[in-house]
C-alpha positions as CSV (number, residue, x, y, z in Angstrom):
1,M,-27.1,12.4,213.5
2,N,-26.9,9.4,215.8
3,D,-26.6,10.0,219.5
4,S,-26.1,6.3,220.5
5,T,-23.2,5.9,222.8
6,A,-21.6,2.8,224.3
7,F,-19.3,2.7,227.3
8,F,-17.1,0.0,228.8
9,Y,-15.8,0.3,232.4
10,F,-12.6,-1.7,232.7
11,D,-11.3,-3.6,235.7
12,I,-7.8,-4.8,234.7
13,S,-6.1,-7.2,237.1
14,Q,-2.8,-8.9,236.8
15,K,-3.1,-12.6,236.3
16,G,-0.1,-14.8,236.9
17,S,3.3,-13.8,235.9
18,I,3.5,-11.3,233.1
19,Q,6.2,-12.5,230.8
20,C,5.9,-9.8,228.1
21,G,6.9,-6.1,228.3
22,V,4.7,-3.1,229.0
23,N,4.8,-2.1,225.3
24,I,3.1,-5.3,224.2
25,T,0.4,-4.8,226.8
26,I,-0.3,-1.3,225.6
27,K,-0.4,-2.4,222.0
28,I,-3.0,-5.1,222.8
29,M,-5.1,-2.5,224.7
30,I,-4.9,-0.1,221.7
31,L,-5.9,-2.9,219.3
32,L,-8.9,-3.7,221.5
33,I,-10.0,-0.1,221.7
34,L,-9.7,0.3,217.9
35,L,-11.7,-2.9,217.4
36,L,-14.5,-1.6,219.6
37,L,-14.5,1.7,217.8
38,F,-14.7,0.0,214.4
39,I,-17.6,-2.2,215.5
40,R,-19.5,0.9,216.8
41,I,-18.9,3.0,213.7
42,F,-19.6,0.2,211.2
43,F,-22.7,-1.3,212.8
44,N,-24.1,1.7,214.6
45,N,-27.1,2.1,212.2
46,A,-27.8,-1.6,211.8
47,K,-31.2,-2.5,213.1
48,W,-30.2,-5.9,214.5
49,I,-27.3,-4.2,216.3
50,K,-29.7,-1.8,218.0
51,Q,-31.8,-4.7,219.1
52,L,-28.7,-6.5,220.4
53,R,-27.6,-3.4,222.3
54,K,-31.0,-3.3,224.1
55,K,-30.6,-6.9,225.1
56,L,-27.0,-6.5,226.3
57,R,-27.5,-3.2,228.1
58,G,-26.4,-3.6,231.7
59,K,-25.1,-7.1,231.2
60,E,-21.8,-8.2,232.7
61,V,-19.0,-8.8,230.1
62,S,-15.6,-10.3,230.5
63,F,-12.5,-10.9,228.4
64,D,-9.8,-13.2,229.6
65,L,-6.6,-12.6,227.6
66,K,-4.4,-14.7,229.9
67,I,-2.1,-11.7,230.4
68,F,-4.9,-9.8,232.0
69,K,-8.6,-9.9,232.5
70,I,-11.1,-7.2,231.4
71,S,-14.6,-7.1,233.0
72,G,-17.4,-4.7,233.5
73,K,-20.9,-3.7,232.5
74,L,-22.0,-2.6,229.0
75,F,-24.0,0.6,228.8
76,S,-25.7,1.6,225.5
77,Y,-27.7,4.8,225.1
78,S,-30.0,5.0,222.1
79,E,-31.6,8.0,220.4
80,T,-34.7,7.4,222.6
81,N,-32.7,7.6,225.9
82,T,-30.9,10.8,224.6
83,A,-34.1,12.5,223.5
84,A,-35.9,11.7,226.7
85,W,-33.0,13.1,228.7
86,K,-32.9,16.3,226.6
87,M,-36.6,16.8,227.1
88,Y,-36.4,16.1,230.8
89,V,-33.7,18.8,231.2
90,E,-35.7,21.3,229.1
91,L,-38.8,20.8,231.3
92,A,-37.1,20.5,234.6
93,S,-34.9,23.6,234.2
94,R,-37.5,26.0,232.8
95,V,-40.4,27.8,234.5
96,S,-42.6,24.7,233.9
97,G,-40.3,22.7,236.2
98,I,-39.7,25.2,239.0
99,E,-41.9,27.2,241.4
100,L,-43.0,30.6,240.2
101,G,-43.9,32.7,243.3
102,E,-46.7,35.2,243.4
103,N,-44.5,38.2,243.1
104,N,-41.4,36.5,241.7
105,G,-40.3,36.5,238.1
106,I,-41.5,38.4,235.0
107,L,-44.4,36.8,233.2
108,R,-43.1,37.7,229.8
109,E,-39.9,35.8,230.6
110,S,-41.9,32.8,231.7
111,L,-43.9,32.7,228.5
112,T,-40.8,33.2,226.4
113,S,-39.1,30.3,228.2
114,L,-42.1,28.1,227.5
115,Y,-42.0,29.1,223.8
116,E,-38.2,28.2,223.7
117,C,-39.0,24.9,225.4
118,F,-41.7,24.2,222.8
119,K,-39.3,25.0,219.9
120,I,-36.4,23.1,221.2
121,S,-38.5,20.1,222.0
122,R,-39.8,19.9,218.4
123,Q,-36.2,19.9,217.2
124,I,-35.4,17.0,219.6
125,I,-38.2,15.0,218.1
126,V,-37.2,15.7,214.5
127,Q,-33.5,15.0,215.1
128,A,-34.1,11.8,217.0
129,G,-35.8,10.2,214.0
130,P,-38.3,7.4,213.7
131,E,-36.8,5.4,216.6
132,L,-38.5,7.8,218.9
133,G,-41.8,6.6,217.7
134,E,-41.1,3.0,218.8
135,H,-42.9,1.8,222.0
136,T,-40.7,1.0,224.9
137,D,-41.2,-1.6,227.7
138,K,-41.3,1.2,230.3
139,V,-44.5,3.0,229.2
140,A,-47.5,2.3,227.0
141,K,-46.8,5.2,224.8
142,S,-43.7,5.9,222.7
143,V,-41.4,8.8,223.8
144,A,-42.5,10.7,220.7
145,D,-46.1,10.4,221.7
146,L,-45.3,11.6,225.3
147,M,-43.4,14.6,224.0
148,L,-46.1,15.6,221.5
149,E,-48.7,15.2,224.3
150,I,-46.7,17.6,226.5
151,L,-46.3,20.1,223.7
152,N,-49.8,20.0,222.2
153,Q,-52.0,19.4,225.3
154,K,-50.0,21.1,228.0
155,I,-47.8,23.9,226.7
156,R,-49.5,25.0,223.5
157,P,-52.9,25.9,225.1
158,V,-51.1,28.2,227.7
159,L,-49.1,30.0,225.0
160,E,-52.0,30.4,222.6
161,E,-54.2,32.0,225.3
162,W,-51.8,34.1,227.2
163,H,-49.2,35.3,224.7
164,P,-51.6,37.6,222.8
165,K,-53.3,38.8,226.0
166,L,-50.0,39.8,227.6
167,Q,-48.7,41.3,224.3
168,K,-51.8,43.4,224.1
169,Y,-51.3,44.7,227.7
170,E,-47.6,45.3,227.1
171,A,-48.3,47.7,224.3
172,K,-49.9,50.0,226.8
173,K,-46.9,50.2,229.1
174,P,-45.9,53.8,230.0
175,A,-42.3,54.7,229.3
176,D,-41.6,55.8,232.9
177,I,-42.3,52.4,234.6
178,S,-40.5,49.1,234.5
179,Q,-41.9,45.9,232.9
180,A,-42.2,44.3,236.3
181,E,-44.2,47.2,237.7
182,H,-46.5,47.2,234.6
183,E,-47.1,43.5,234.9
184,A,-47.9,43.9,238.7
185,N,-50.7,46.3,237.7
186,W,-52.3,43.9,235.3
187,N,-55.6,42.6,236.5
188,E,-55.0,39.2,234.9
189,A,-51.4,38.8,236.2
190,K,-52.5,36.6,239.1
191,V,-54.6,34.4,236.8
192,L,-51.6,33.8,234.5
193,R,-49.4,32.9,237.5
194,N,-52.0,30.4,238.6
195,E,-52.1,28.9,235.1
196,L,-48.3,28.5,235.2
197,V,-48.5,26.8,238.6
198,L,-51.2,24.4,237.2
199,L,-49.0,23.7,234.2
200,K,-46.0,22.9,236.5
201,S,-48.2,20.5,238.5
202,G,-49.5,18.9,235.3
203,L,-45.9,18.3,234.0
204,E,-44.4,16.8,237.1
205,E,-45.4,13.3,236.3
206,Y,-44.1,13.7,232.7
207,I,-40.8,15.0,233.9
208,L,-40.2,12.0,236.2
209,L,-41.3,9.6,233.5
210,L,-38.9,11.1,231.0
211,K,-36.1,10.9,233.5
212,N,-36.9,7.3,234.2
213,I,-36.9,6.4,230.5
214,A,-33.6,8.2,229.9
215,L,-31.7,6.5,232.7
216,H,-33.0,2.9,232.2
């Protein structure tokens, strides 16, 4: 699946005296739109087109058709931009991207959220394809390398250490108390919360970097 998307922002201004009717103008606009769609669909996967899109991104374009003039900027979003944005949203919206207070939130939900983030992020990498492994001019590493570094060096160690520990403690929960109360009585609860705070701090730079890659 190709997530590349191209947008034109049109500025249509009357030029001189329009001698033709409104219907002809509409037909010309429709033909232009169909032509742009055809070019996008037909050449979307061509390597040289992808390279051309990168060069033209953000460039001013203009078409003078005598009857009216179309001008604006061309924006093209590749698989790399899309994948970086999806990963940015995953990290920024989950526990790894927000503050977890000392007595706020349930630890099991936090670990589950991290696990879901890990699983979804792997899917993003696979679906984006080989282009994600290409180096960009924004960072020394490819987006795929950055995402794998986040998963394997930041998130995975926390899950591997704390999921079994918490699971073992959860098995001892009495039936007459809530999960939150049971976690509050855990002698390692504060240590885990500190680990999550450290994880959040360690991911802040990655989150900003992914956002910058996605939007530029």
